[in-house]
DRENPA-3360 file (N, C-alpha, C; in nm, 2 decimals, always signed):
BEGIN
1 = MSGAVARW = +11.31/+9.52/+9.10/+11.32/+9.62/+8.99/+11.18/+9.67/+8.96 ~ +11.16/+9.80/+8.95/+11.04/+9.86/+8.91/+11.06/+9.97/+8.81 ~ +10.96/+10.00/+8.74/+10.98/+10.11/+8.64/+10.85/+10.13/+8.57 ~ +10.84/+10.24/+8.50/+10.71/+10.28/+8.43/+10.69/+10.18/+8.32 ~ +10.57/+10.14/+8.30/+10.54/+10.05/+8.19/+10.47/+10.13/+8.08 ~ +10.55/+10.17/+7.98/+10.49/+10.26/+7.88/+10.43/+10.17/+7.77 ~ +10.48/+10.05/+7.75/+10.44/+9.97/+7.64/+10.33/+9.87/+7.67 ~ +10.29/+9.86/+7.79/+10.18/+9.76/+7.83/+10.07/+9.83/+7.90;
9 = PDDGIILF = +9.96/+9.86/+7.83/+9.86/+9.94/+7.89/+9.77/+9.88/+8.00 ~ +9.78/+9.75/+8.02/+9.69/+9.69/+8.12/+9.74/+9.72/+8.26 ~ +9.65/+9.72/+8.36/+9.69/+9.76/+8.49/+9.62/+9.65/+8.59 ~ +9.69/+9.63/+8.70/+9.63/+9.54/+8.80/+9.65/+9.39/+8.75 ~ +9.76/+9.37/+8.68/+9.79/+9.23/+8.63/+9.90/+9.17/+8.71 ~ +9.87/+9.04/+8.75/+9.97/+8.96/+8.82/+10.01/+8.85/+8.73 ~ +10.14/+8.85/+8.69/+10.20/+8.74/+8.61/+10.26/+8.64/+8.70 ~ +10.23/+8.51/+8.68/+10.28/+8.41/+8.77/+10.31/+8.28/+8.69;
17 = DGVCVLCS = +10.38/+8.19/+8.74/+10.42/+8.06/+8.69/+10.30/+7.97/+8.71 ~ +10.22/+7.94/+8.61/+10.10/+7.86/+8.63/+10.12/+7.72/+8.66 ~ +10.24/+7.66/+8.64/+10.26/+7.52/+8.67/+10.32/+7.50/+8.81 ~ +10.36/+7.61/+8.87/+10.42/+7.61/+9.00/+10.31/+7.60/+9.11 ~ +10.32/+7.51/+9.20/+10.22/+7.49/+9.31/+10.23/+7.61/+9.40 ~ +10.35/+7.66/+9.44/+10.36/+7.77/+9.53/+10.30/+7.90/+9.46 ~ +10.33/+7.92/+9.34/+10.28/+8.04/+9.26/+10.13/+8.04/+9.25 ~ +10.07/+7.92/+9.22/+9.93/+7.91/+9.21/+9.86/+7.93/+9.35;
25 = AWVRFVAE = +9.93/+7.89/+9.46/+9.87/+7.91/+9.59/+9.88/+8.06/+9.62 ~ +9.98/+8.13/+9.58/+10.00/+8.27/+9.60/+9.88/+8.35/+9.53 ~ +9.86/+8.31/+9.41/+9.75/+8.37/+9.33/+9.61/+8.35/+9.39 ~ +9.59/+8.23/+9.44/+9.46/+8.20/+9.51/+9.45/+8.28/+9.64 ~ +9.56/+8.30/+9.71/+9.57/+8.38/+9.83/+9.53/+8.52/+9.80 ~ +9.58/+8.58/+9.70/+9.55/+8.72/+9.66/+9.41/+8.73/+9.61 ~ +9.36/+8.64/+9.53/+9.22/+8.64/+9.47/+9.12/+8.64/+9.59 ~ +9.14/+8.55/+9.69/+9.05/+8.54/+9.80/+9.04/+8.67/+9.88;
33 = RDVERRFH = +9.14/+8.75/+9.89/+9.15/+8.87/+9.97/+9.12/+8.99/+9.89 ~ +9.13/+8.98/+9.76/+9.11/+9.10/+9.67/+8.96/+9.13/+9.65 ~ +8.89/+9.18/+9.76/+8.75/+9.20/+9.76/+8.70/+9.30/+9.65 ~ +8.79/+9.39/+9.62/+8.75/+9.49/+9.51/+8.78/+9.43/+9.37 ~ +8.83/+9.31/+9.36/+8.86/+9.25/+9.24/+8.95/+9.34/+9.15 ~ +9.04/+9.40/+9.21/+9.14/+9.49/+9.14/+9.23/+9.42/+9.05 ~ +9.27/+9.30/+9.09/+9.37/+9.22/+9.02/+9.31/+9.12/+8.92 ~ +9.39/+9.11/+8.81/+9.36/+9.00/+8.71/+9.49/+8.92/+8.71;
41 = FTPIQSPY = +9.48/+8.80/+8.66/+9.59/+8.70/+8.67/+9.62/+8.64/+8.53 ~ +9.75/+8.62/+8.50/+9.79/+8.56/+8.38/+9.90/+8.46/+8.40 ~ +9.89/+8.34/+8.37/+10.00/+8.25/+8.38/+10.10/+8.27/+8.27 ~ +10.23/+8.26/+8.30/+10.33/+8.29/+8.21/+10.33/+8.20/+8.09 ~ +10.26/+8.08/+8.11/+10.25/+7.98/+8.00/+10.15/+8.02/+7.90 ~ +10.07/+8.12/+7.92/+9.96/+8.16/+7.83/+10.02/+8.26/+7.72 ~ +9.95/+8.27/+7.61/+10.00/+8.37/+7.51/+10.01/+8.51/+7.57 ~ +9.91/+8.55/+7.65/+9.91/+8.68/+7.71/+10.02/+8.70/+7.81;
49 = GRKLAESL = +10.04/+8.59/+7.90/+10.14/+8.60/+8.00/+10.28/+8.60/+7.94 ~ +10.30/+8.52/+7.83/+10.43/+8.51/+7.76/+10.47/+8.65/+7.71 ~ +10.37/+8.72/+7.64/+10.40/+8.85/+7.59/+10.43/+8.95/+7.70 ~ +10.35/+8.95/+7.80/+10.37/+9.04/+7.92/+10.51/+9.01/+7.98 ~ +10.55/+8.88/+8.00/+10.68/+8.85/+8.05/+10.79/+8.91/+7.96 ~ +10.78/+8.89/+7.83/+10.88/+8.94/+7.74/+10.89/+9.09/+7.75 ~ +10.78/+9.16/+7.76/+10.78/+9.30/+7.77/+10.84/+9.35/+7.90 ~ +10.84/+9.27/+8.00/+10.90/+9.31/+8.13/+11.04/+9.25/+8.15;
57 = GIDPDEPD = +11.10/+9.19/+8.04/+11.23/+9.14/+8.05/+11.25/+9.01/+8.13 ~ +11.14/+8.93/+8.13/+11.14/+8.80/+8.20/+11.14/+8.69/+8.10 ~ +11.23/+8.59/+8.11/+11.23/+8.48/+8.02/+11.11/+8.39/+8.04 ~ +11.01/+8.38/+7.95/+10.90/+8.30/+7.98/+10.92/+8.15/+7.98 ~ +11.04/+8.11/+7.93/+11.07/+7.97/+7.94/+11.15/+7.93/+8.06 ~ +11.20/+8.03/+8.13/+11.27/+8.01/+8.26/+11.24/+8.12/+8.35 ~ +11.11/+8.13/+8.39/+11.08/+8.25/+8.48/+11.14/+8.23/+8.62 ~ +11.20/+8.35/+8.66/+11.27/+8.35/+8.79/+11.19/+8.44/+8.89;
65 = TNAAVIDG = +11.08/+8.49/+8.85/+11.00/+8.58/+8.93/+10.86/+8.59/+8.89 ~ +10.77/+8.63/+8.98/+10.64/+8.68/+8.94/+10.66/+8.83/+8.92 ~ +10.55/+8.88/+8.86/+10.56/+9.03/+8.84/+10.41/+9.08/+8.85 ~ +10.41/+9.21/+8.87/+10.28/+9.28/+8.88/+10.29/+9.42/+8.81 ~ +10.18/+9.45/+8.74/+10.17/+9.59/+8.69/+10.06/+9.65/+8.77 ~ +10.10/+9.76/+8.85/+10.01/+9.82/+8.94/+10.03/+9.97/+8.93 ~ +9.92/+10.04/+8.90/+9.92/+10.19/+8.89/+10.03/+10.24/+8.79 ~ +10.05/+10.16/+8.68/+10.14/+10.20/+8.57/+10.28/+10.17/+8.60;
73 = MAFRRSEA = +10.31/+10.09/+8.71/+10.45/+10.06/+8.74/+10.46/+9.90/+8.74 ~ +10.58/+9.86/+8.69/+10.60/+9.71/+8.69/+10.69/+9.68/+8.81 ~ +10.65/+9.57/+8.88/+10.72/+9.53/+9.00/+10.76/+9.38/+8.98 ~ +10.88/+9.34/+9.03/+10.93/+9.21/+9.02/+10.98/+9.16/+9.16 ~ +10.99/+9.04/+9.18/+11.05/+8.98/+9.30/+10.98/+9.02/+9.43 ~ +11.06/+9.06/+9.53/+11.00/+9.09/+9.66/+10.92/+9.22/+9.65 ~ +10.96/+9.31/+9.56/+10.88/+9.44/+9.54/+10.74/+9.41/+9.49 ~ +10.73/+9.31/+9.40/+10.60/+9.27/+9.34/+10.51/+9.22/+9.46;
81 = ALAILSKL = +10.56/+9.13/+9.54/+10.48/+9.07/+9.65/+10.44/+9.18/+9.74 ~ +10.53/+9.27/+9.78/+10.49/+9.38/+9.87/+10.39/+9.47/+9.81 ~ +10.41/+9.51/+9.68/+10.31/+9.60/+9.62/+10.17/+9.54/+9.61 ~ +10.17/+9.41/+9.58/+10.04/+9.34/+9.57/+9.97/+9.33/+9.71 ~ +10.05/+9.29/+9.81/+9.99/+9.28/+9.95/+9.95/+9.41/+10.00 ~ +10.02/+9.52/+9.97/+9.98/+9.65/+10.02/+9.85/+9.70/+9.96 ~ +9.80/+9.64/+9.86/+9.67/+9.68/+9.80/+9.55/+9.60/+9.85 ~ +9.58/+9.49/+9.94/+9.48/+9.41/+9.99/+9.44/+9.46/+10.13;
89 = PGWKWVAV = +9.31/+9.45/+10.16/+9.26/+9.49/+10.29/+9.33/+9.42/+10.40 ~ +9.37/+9.49/+10.50/+9.43/+9.43/+10.62/+9.58/+9.39/+10.60 ~ +9.64/+9.43/+10.49/+9.78/+9.38/+10.46/+9.87/+9.50/+10.44 ~ +9.83/+9.62/+10.47/+9.92/+9.74/+10.46/+10.04/+9.73/+10.55 ~ +10.03/+9.65/+10.66/+10.14/+9.64/+10.75/+10.27/+9.58/+10.69 ~ +10.25/+9.51/+10.58/+10.37/+9.45/+10.51/+10.47/+9.55/+10.47 ~ +10.43/+9.68/+10.47/+10.53/+9.78/+10.43/+10.65/+9.78/+10.52 ~ +10.64/+9.73/+10.64/+10.75/+9.72/+10.73/+10.87/+9.64/+10.67;
97 = FRALPQGL = +10.84/+9.55/+10.58/+10.95/+9.47/+10.52/+11.03/+9.56/+10.42 ~ +10.98/+9.67/+10.38/+11.06/+9.76/+10.30/+11.17/+9.82/+10.37 ~ +11.17/+9.81/+10.50/+11.29/+9.85/+10.58/+11.41/+9.76/+10.57 ~ +11.38/+9.64/+10.53/+11.49/+9.55/+10.49/+11.55/+9.59/+10.36 ~ +11.68/+9.58/+10.34/+11.74/+9.61/+10.21/+11.68/+9.52/+10.10 ~ +11.65/+9.58/+9.99/+11.59/+9.51/+9.88/+11.68/+9.39/+9.84 ~ +11.81/+9.41/+9.84/+11.90/+9.30/+9.80/+11.88/+9.18/+9.89 ~ +11.86/+9.20/+10.02/+11.84/+9.09/+10.11/+11.70/+9.02/+10.08;
105 = RDAIYGFV = +11.60/+9.11/+10.06/+11.47/+9.05/+10.03/+11.47/+8.97/+9.90 ~ +11.54/+9.03/+9.80/+11.54/+8.96/+9.67/+11.63/+8.83/+9.68 ~ +11.73/+8.83/+9.76/+11.81/+8.71/+9.78/+11.72/+8.60/+9.83 ~ +11.64/+8.63/+9.93/+11.55/+8.53/+9.99/+11.45/+8.49/+9.89 ~ +11.39/+8.58/+9.82/+11.30/+8.56/+9.71/+11.36/+8.46/+9.61 ~ +11.48/+8.50/+9.57/+11.55/+8.42/+9.46/+11.57/+8.28/+9.51 ~ +11.61/+8.26/+9.63/+11.63/+8.12/+9.68/+11.51/+8.04/+9.67 ~ +11.40/+8.10/+9.72/+11.27/+8.03/+9.71/+11.23/+8.00/+9.56;
113 = ARNRYRIF = +11.25/+8.10/+9.48/+11.21/+8.09/+9.33/+11.29/+7.98/+9.27 ~ +11.42/+7.97/+9.29/+11.50/+7.87/+9.23/+11.47/+7.73/+9.28 ~ +11.41/+7.72/+9.40/+11.39/+7.59/+9.45/+11.24/+7.55/+9.46 ~ +11.15/+7.64/+9.40/+11.01/+7.62/+9.42/+10.95/+7.49/+9.37 ~ +11.00/+7.44/+9.26/+10.95/+7.31/+9.21/+10.99/+7.20/+9.30 ~ +11.11/+7.20/+9.35/+11.16/+7.09/+9.43/+11.09/+7.09/+9.57 ~ +11.07/+7.21/+9.62/+11.01/+7.22/+9.76/+10.86/+7.21/+9.76 ~ +10.80/+7.27/+9.66/+10.65/+7.28/+9.66/+10.58/+7.20/+9.55;
121 = GRRDFCSI = +10.65/+7.16/+9.45/+10.60/+7.08/+9.34/+10.56/+7.16/+9.22 ~ +10.53/+7.08/+9.12/+10.50/+7.13/+8.99/+10.39/+7.05/+8.92 ~ +10.30/+7.12/+8.85/+10.19/+7.06/+8.78/+10.22/+7.06/+8.63 ~ +10.14/+6.98/+8.56/+10.16/+6.98/+8.41/+10.09/+7.09/+8.35 ~ +9.99/+7.16/+8.42/+9.91/+7.26/+8.36/+9.87/+7.36/+8.47 ~ +9.82/+7.48/+8.44/+9.77/+7.57/+8.53/+9.64/+7.52/+8.59 ~ +9.63/+7.52/+8.72/+9.51/+7.47/+8.79/+9.43/+7.58/+8.85 ~ +9.44/+7.70/+8.81/+9.37/+7.81/+8.86/+9.23/+7.81/+8.80;
129 = NGKDFTGR = +9.13/+7.81/+8.89/+8.99/+7.82/+8.84/+8.90/+7.84/+8.96 ~ +8.77/+7.85/+8.94/+8.68/+7.88/+9.05/+8.62/+8.02/+9.05 ~ +8.53/+8.04/+9.14/+8.45/+8.17/+9.14/+8.54/+8.29/+9.16 ~ +8.65/+8.27/+9.23/+8.74/+8.39/+9.26/+8.80/+8.44/+9.13 ~ +8.80/+8.35/+9.03/+8.87/+8.39/+8.90/+8.78/+8.42/+8.79 ~ +8.65/+8.41/+8.81/+8.56/+8.44/+8.70/+8.59/+8.58/+8.64 ~ +8.62/+8.59/+8.52/+8.65/+8.71/+8.45/+8.78/+8.78/+8.49 ~ +8.86/+8.70/+8.56/+8.99/+8.76/+8.61/+9.11/+8.69/+8.56;
137 = LILNLPAD = +9.10/+8.58/+8.49/+9.21/+8.50/+8.44/+9.22/+8.53/+8.29 ~ +9.33/+8.59/+8.26/+9.36/+8.63/+8.12/+9.46/+8.54/+8.06 ~ +9.41/+8.47/+7.95/+9.50/+8.37/+7.88/+9.54/+8.42/+7.74 ~ +9.44/+8.47/+7.67/+9.47/+8.51/+7.53/+9.51/+8.65/+7.51 ~ +9.59/+8.67/+7.41/+9.64/+8.80/+7.38/+9.54/+8.88/+7.30 ~ +9.49/+8.99/+7.35/+9.39/+9.07/+7.28/+9.45/+9.13/+7.15 ~ +9.37/+9.15/+7.05/+9.42/+9.20/+6.92/+9.50/+9.33/+6.94 ~ +9.46/+9.42/+7.03/+9.54/+9.54/+7.05/+9.68/+9.52/+7.11;
145 = HAGNR = +9.71/+9.40/+7.15/+9.84/+9.37/+7.20/+9.93/+9.29/+7.10 ~ +9.87/+9.27/+6.99/+9.94/+9.18/+6.89/+10.06/+9.24/+6.82 ~ +10.08/+9.37/+6.83/+10.19/+9.43/+6.76/+10.32/+9.39/+6.81 ~ +10.42/+9.46/+6.78/+10.56/+9.43/+6.82/+10.59/+9.48/+6.97 ~ +10.52/+9.42/+7.06/+10.54/+9.46/+7.20/+10.62/+9.36/+7.27;
% end
């Protein structure tokens, strides 16, 4: 699902499940390859991530997807992954996966998402840190986002 994001002004944001081992590995993968430092990251368990999730129609207590806001558009599930990868150097080739029906891509994504803790594990807290994340990890909700968004 994608659509214009009129109520959330930030761009280049990747929302992820911070306690999920797979999700954290995905974010590390992106950060290491994002040489332009285009993306910022927010765990859904943070105040900022929770508010973003709610604005995108994602239940922050039972997240079933990661999401990304890129160029004013919100992306979820397989479309989020493809949109993110397509912005990384050397990864434009992933556009070939758009030839697969989105329903099929999202079904595979959903299977992995539903089983991610059992297959890959879960932590008690978000373990994202290091030089790749300096100035890129957003946890707190800025004052200009505090309204009824």
